[in-house]
N, C-alpha and C positions, 0 to 999 in steps of 0.2 A: 279485251283480255285483261288490260290494266284495271278497269273499273270492276271487273269481276274479283281480282285479286284484293283490291281495296275493300270490296264488300265483304269477302270472306275472312281477311286477315288484317282488320283495320289498325289494331293496336301496335303490332311490331312495325308496320309501314309508317305509322305516324311517328313513332319513337325514332325510328331510323332516319327519316326525314329531318326531325328536329335536331339530332345529333349532327348530320351532314351540315345542315344550315349553320348550326353554332360553331362547329370547327371552321367552316369557310368564313364566318364573320370574324372569328378570332385570329386565325393564321393567314387568311388571303387578304381580307379587307381591313385588318387591324382595327376592329371596332369590338373589343372585348365585352362591352356593355350589352351590345346586341346579341353576342354570342351567349352571355349568361341568361338573357330572356329566352332564346332559343332553347337552351338546355332546360330551363324551368318549364317552359311549355311542353316539351317532350316529356318531362318527369311527371308533371300533372296529368297530362292526357293519357300517358301509357301506365304510369304508376298507380294512379288514383283507382281505377277499376280493379287492378290486381290486389290492392290492399283491401278493398271492400270485399272482393271474392274470397280472400284468405281468411278474413275475420268471420265471414259467414261459415266458412268450413271449420273454423275452431270452435264456433258456437254449437256446430253439430257434432263435435267430438272428433274431428279429422285433424290428426296430428301429421301433417304432410311436409314435403320437402321444401315448400315454398314459404315456410314461416321466416326463416332467415333472411330471404329475399325481401319480404315484407318489412322486417325490422330495418334492413339497410336502406330501403327507400324512404321510410319514415324519417330515419335519422339523417340521411342526406338532405332531405327537405329542411328539416329543422336547423342544420348547421350551414345551409346555403351552399353545399357541395352538390350543385345541380348536375354537373356532368357525370359524377361517379353514380348518382341516383339513376340517371337516365340510361346509363349503360346496363345497370342491373335490371331496369325495367325491360330493356331490349332483350336481355338473355331470357328473363322469365316469360315474357309474352311470346318470344320466338320458339321456346320449347313447347308451349301449349299449342302454338299454331302448327308445329311439326306434327303433334299427336292428331289434331283434327284433320290435317291433310291425309295422314295414313288411313284413319277410319273412313274418310270420304272416298278415297280410291277404292276400298274394299266394297263399300255400299254400291258404288256405280257399277262394279262388276257383276253384282247380284241382281240388278234391276230386271234384265231380261229373264233370268232364271225364275224369279218369283212371279213373273207375269203368267205362269202357266196355271195358276190356282183357279179351280172352276168357279165361275160366277153366275152362270145362267142354267135354266133347265128349259125343257120344250113341253109346254102344256096343251093339252087339247081343249079347244073351245069349239064344241060341236064336231064338225069335220075338219076344222082348221087347226093348225099347230102354230102356237105363238111362242117366242122366246121371252121368258121372263126372268127377273132376278131370283136367285135361289131362296132368298128370304121371303119372297111373296108367295111361295108355294105353300099351300095349306093341306092338312090332313084330308084325304079323299079325292084330291086332284088325280086326273088321269094324265100320265106323262108318256112321252116318246123318248126311248133312249136308243140312239142310232149307234151302228158300229164305230168304235173309236171315241164315243162320249163317256164322260165320267157320270156315274149315277149321282144325281144331285141331292137327293135325300133318301133316307131309309124307305123301302117300298116293297110291295109284292107283285110279282109278275102276274099279269092278267092274260097275256097273249104273247106268242112267239118263243122261239127256242135259240139259245145262244150259249157260248162259253163266256164267263165273266171272270176276270182276273181280280182276285181279292188279296193277293199277296202283299200289297202295300198296307192292308189293314190287319190281316190274320197271320201272315208269314207263311201261309200255305203255298207252295210253288206252283201247284197244278190248278188250273182254273176250275171254277164251279160250273157245273152243267145246270144252266138256268131254264126252267120250264114253267108253266102255269103253276102258281102257288109258291114258287121259290121266293124267299125273303132275300132282298139285296141290300147291301150297306152303302151308304153315302161314301163317295170317294172311290168305289170299285170302278174297274174299266171294263166296258162291253167290248168284246173282241170280234164276234162273228155276225150274228144276225140282229135285226131291229127287235126291240122289245117294247110291249106296252106294260107299264106298271102303275099301281096306284100307290100314292104316298101314304105310308102309315104313321110317319112322324114329320112333324115341321122341322125346318132346317135347324133351329136352335136345339132340338131334341135329338137329332140324328147322330149317328156314330162319329161322323167327321167333326162336328161341332163340339161334341164331348171330348174328343181328343184335344181340340183347339183349347178348351178350358182347362184341360190337364196341363198343357204346355204353359199357359198363362200362370197357372198356380205354381208349377215348378220354377218358373222364372222368378215369381214374387218371393217364394221361400228360399231361394239360393242366396246365400250371403254373398256380398261383393268380395272380390279377390283384392287383396292389398298389393299395391303396386310395388315393383322391385325398389324404385326410388324411395317410396314412403317407409319401406322397412329400414333403409339406412338412415332416413331422417330421424327415426326415433331415438337413435343414440348420437347422431352427429349434431343435431340442434342443441342438446343440453351441453356438449363439448364447446360448442361455439359461444354460448351464453357464458360458460365459465371462463373462456379466454377473454371475453369482453370485460369481465370482473377483473381479471389479471392486468389487462391494459389500463383500466381505471386506477387500480392500486398502484401500478408502476409509474404511470405517467401523469395521472390526475387529469387527462385531457380527453374531452368527448370526441375530439378528431381522432385520436387513436382508436377509440371504441369504434367510431365508423369504419376506420381502416380495416380493423378486424372483421367486421360485418361484411365489408365489400369482398375481401379476399376469401372469407368463409361462405359467400353466397354459393350454395352448391351446384355450381354449373355442370360438374359431371353428373350430378343427379337429375338436373333440369333438362340437359341436352343429351347426354349419353344414351339413356334408355329410349327417348323418343326417336332418335336418329337410328339406333340399332333395330328398333321396332319397324320403322319405315323400310330399312334395308332388308330385314326378314321377311316382311310382308311382300315386298317386291320380288324377293328371290323366290318365295313360294309361288307367287303368281306366275313366275316364268314356267313353273312346272304344272300349272293348271290348278293350283291349290288357292282358294280364296279365303283369307283369314280376316274376319269381321271385326275383331277387337284386339287391342294391344295386350290386354290381359290374357287372351287366349294363347297368343304366341309365346308369351312368357311362361305360361303354365304347361304347354304341351310337353316340353322336354323333361318335366319333372314327374310325369306320370309313373305311378307304381302299379296301377291296374288299368287294363284296357278291355272294354267290353265290346263285343261284336253281335250284331243281328246276324241271322243266318241267310234267309232268303233274299237274294239280290245284293247282298253285302259280301259275305264269304263265298256264296254261290252265284251263278249267273242268272239264277231265277228263271231258267227255261228247262223243260223236261227234255231228257235225252234217253235213248235206250241203253239200259244198264246190262240186261242179261236176257237171253233167249233160252227157254227150257223146252225140250221135247219130251213128249209123253207117249207117242204112238209109232215110234220107229222112224219118223221123218227127221232128217238131220236138221239141227238148229239153223244152219246156214240157209237151207231150203226153206224153212219156215219163214225166216226173215225176208228172203227174196220174194216169195209169193205174198206175203202180207204187204210188203212195200208196193208191189205191182198194183194191188187193189187199192191201197190207201192213198196212192198218188192222185186218185180222182176225188179224194175226200177233202173238205175244208176243215175237218177237225184238227185241233192243235196237237193231239197225241198222234194222229195220222201223219202229220208233217214230220214229227220226230222219227217214226218209222221209216218214212221215205228218205229222210237225211241219212239214217243209219245204213239203210240198204244201198244207197248210192255210194256212200264212203266204203262200203264193203266190197260192192261188186262193180261200181261204175255204172253199167246198164242193168236196169231191173225189169225190163219187159213191160208188157201192157197187159191190162185185163179187159174182157168183154163182158157184156151183159151186167154192168155195174149198177148196183142199187144201194142207197144209203137210207138208213133209219136215223134221223138226226138225233146226235146225242147218245146213241146206243150202239151201232155198229154198221158195217158195210159188207157187201157180198159181191163176188164177181168170178168170172171164169179165168184161170191162169193155166196156160198150156193144156186147156181141156178139162182141168180139174176145178169143181166148185170149191171156192175158198171163202170163208167168213172170218172176219175180225171183229171183236167187240166185247162187251162187258159180260159178267156172268148172267145178269138178267136177259141180255139179248139172246145168249145161247139157251137159257132155260125156255124161253119162248119158242125156240126152234126144236126142243126136245132133246137137246144135248146136255148131259149132266157135267157140271163143272165142280171138281172137289174144292172144299174150303181151303183157303190159304191165309197165312198171317197177314195182318193189317199194317205191315211196315213198308209196302211198296204199292204204288199204283200199278195195276196190272191189266193188260188186254190179252184176251184168249183168242186162239187161232184154231179153226177147223179146216180140214182138207177131206174132200169126198164124204162130207156128212159126219166125220169122226173128229173128236178133239185131237189136235196134233200137238199142241204146246201152248206156251204162254210167253208173253214179252212183258218184262218188268222195266218200269221207268223210274228215273231218279233225277234229281238235280245234280249239277256238276260243280265241283269245287273250282274256284278261280286258281290258275296255275301259280299266281304270285303268292298265294297264302302261305304255304309252308316256309318259303324263305322270309316272309314278312314276320312270322312268328319268331324265327331265329334272330332276326335283326332286332325286334323289340327286346328280346332278352339281352342283346349286347347293349341296348340303349337304356337298360336299367329297369324294365318292366318285370315284376315279380309274379304278376297274376294275370292270366288272359281267361276270359269268360265268354261263353256264348249264351245269349238270351234270346228265345225264340217263341213265337206262338205256334210253331210246327209240331208234329208229333215227336215223342221222345225217341223212338227207335231211329227215325231218319236223322234226327239231330245229333245222336250219338255217332252214327256213321261218318257225318261230315266232320264232327269234332275230332274224331280219330285221324281222319286224312289230314286235317289242318294242323293237329298238334296243339289243340287247345285243352287246358287242363280241366276246367269246370263247364258243365252243361246244365242249364235250366230251360225246360220245355213247357208247351202248353200254357204260355203266359199271356194274360191280357196286358194292354197298355199300362194300366195302374200297377200290375205285378212287376213290369220292367222298372218302373220308377222306384218301387220299394227296394228291388234288388240293387239298383244303382245307389241309392242312399245308403244301404247297408255297406256296400263296397267303399264308399267315400268315408264312412265312420272307421272302417278297418285300415284302409290304405292311404287315406288322404286324397291326393291328386288323382282323379279317375277320368279316363277318356271312354266316351261312347261312340261307336261307329255304326251308323244305320242308314237306311234309305227310304223306308216306308212311312206312311202316316202314322201306323201304330208305334213307330220308334220315336216320333217327335217329342212326346213327354219326357222319355228318358234322355234324349239329346239335350233337352232344356235343363234337366235335373243335374246332369253330369257336370264335373268342373270344366270340362271341354266337350262339346258335342261336334262330331264330324259327320256330315251328310254326304252320301254318294250322289251329287247333284246331277251327274251326267244323264241318269236315267231315273233317279229318285223322284219323290213328290215335292211340290213346292212347300208344303207345310213343314216337311222335315228339313228342307234347306233354310227355311225362315227360323226354325227353332234352334238350329245349330249355330255354333260359333265359327266353325270351319266348314267350307263346302269344296268338295272335289269336283271340278268341272270336267275332268277326264275319268273315263271308265277304267281305272287302275288302282286297286286298293293298296298297291305298294306305295302309293303316295303318302299314306299315313306315316310310313317309316321316314320318308323324305321330310315330311313337315316336322316330325319330331326331332330329327337330326338338325334341321335349320334352327329349331327353337333352342336346341342345347348349344349350338354354336353361338347363337345370338346372345343367350344369357352369358356364356363364357366371356364374349368379347365386351358386353356391356359391363360385366363385373370387373374386367380388366381396366377398362376406362374409369369406372367408379372408384376402384381401389387406388390406382395411380393418381387420379385427379384429386380425391379427398386427401391423399397423403401429401401431395404438393400443396393443396389448400392449407392443411395443417401447419406446414413449415412457413408459409406465408403469414399465417395467423401469429406464430410465435414472433416472427420478425416485426409485424405490425404492432403486437402488444408491447413492444419495447419503444415504441414511438419512432421506429426507423423507417416507416413506409407511410407516404401521404396517400390519402384516399384515391386522387386521380391516378397515381402510378399503380396502385393495386388494382384499380379497374382495368387498366391496360394490360397488366399481367394476366388478370383473369381471362381477358379476351384471348390472349396467346394460348392459355390452358384450354379454352373453348375449342379453338381450331384444332388443337391436338386430339381433343376428345372426339370431335366430329369425324376427323380423318380416320381414327382408329375404329369408330362405330361403323363406318362405311365399308369395312372389310367384310362385314356380314353379306352385303349385296354382291360383291365381286369375287366371292370365294365359293368353292363348291362344297356342299354338304357331304357327309360321309358317304362314300360310294356304296351302292347296294351290293349285296352278295349275289353270285349268278343265280338265276332261276333254275329250279329243278325241271325236269321234263314235265310236260303237261299231263295232268291227270284225266283220264276219259272214263 
């Protein structure tokens, strides 16, 4: 463990060891000369790399909080004030180590999640099937896609019948009925039966890889977020340099200039934000929210616009029975009971939704005799001696039963009893019960615009948006359309948060100021593209994360404001020649301790409580 710490955080440990050795040599063993050498060694070993790093940043145009620290280290070395310089080096390297520690913790929490990305396909070699890397699959290869497999590349079904879940790619919650000739997109999930398919595009040209490239481009084009500390440094550094000039004019002593630099070293900037970030990230992790960068948790609470995907994010992504309509005098409850009795013998995903609805309504739904299934089309059976059929309009047309045309805003299964059309069962996705209260909470947290972006049909999107309380809806969108919409919102509102779960959401997640992925059931690529990942299947955690961010920023600003105020008072005293650099360094250490203790309040305090959940929407 000790060796690992040395390997990960060498600079602060080296500097701390040098300071301890120097203090021991001076005050315990009474050999001040050895103590000076120990302080010098600590200053050179820890301060040298920091000076080089800061100079490189300045050459790239980065005006950061560590410029004053660099000037203090260089001046301390020039004037022989090695103890004061080593203390500054410890503060600077310690703050950077804290930031790296926070980011490392977040990365470790994501390793298992990102391991779900598809890496292999199953290719036929004669009668044998071999597992091969996805990128070795060529156009024309014949592939096997088993139930539960992800489709490795874009391809056309040559054999088999199955339901294929493409919601992660298209936003359509209801699975695709795949038969011979159906085109499948890479990244889709095969649900029911085994399929043979022929690759029509190589991995590099398939839908999945195109979305990966969109993610990479969005990442490259997104400008870096200025850190909270660096925004204060823009004006605090010039004030410090001005006070150094005052010290020189008043005292004419370079030692007084060093004392100003030592007490002006922005420890509240160097330490307050990293400690608050670690505390905020840890607090979020307690709630199952993994924050991958410090900039993300800084920005979350500033969001003016929050964008949501529909399927799997606002909704559960699973079809349920929304309504049963009767057309021939049979009661709707009786239609549902008889349909459920037949469908319980079916493997179709909509059949399972009918059975679930029937059992919730009646408890026991009875059994069907003489069951027969036409895969992907419909089922028949005898219920209480009555012939019952459930299926699509095409299935009934083949049986000589006319089905009237219906609006294309719902997926519908038709039911016949005794050879006559008895009614229809409409299916819909279900809104998560936490969503309405989340929208109310976002308004309290300062969000002025909520938007739904979806690849689904406009009619179904409008229904879900109305239930959720979302103001703006854009439907029938491709992944590139979502990116364009997010970029437009960023121009209008500034800080914009995007929440999604599917592969098609990944580019928009990368383009947003902060992307939040529903990692509990979402795709690996969306989790990788996002800045924040929800490891629990609870969208209300978005509000929790934003509340933690707001509290973190408030406490960090408290530490920065009070700390810089105290530093300014000490600068005034030092500029009059009334404060020696070593004493100033000790006073700064006391200020550091106060800043750290205040920042830790983020970790051990509860974010704003959630409002009570409304009743579940069914």
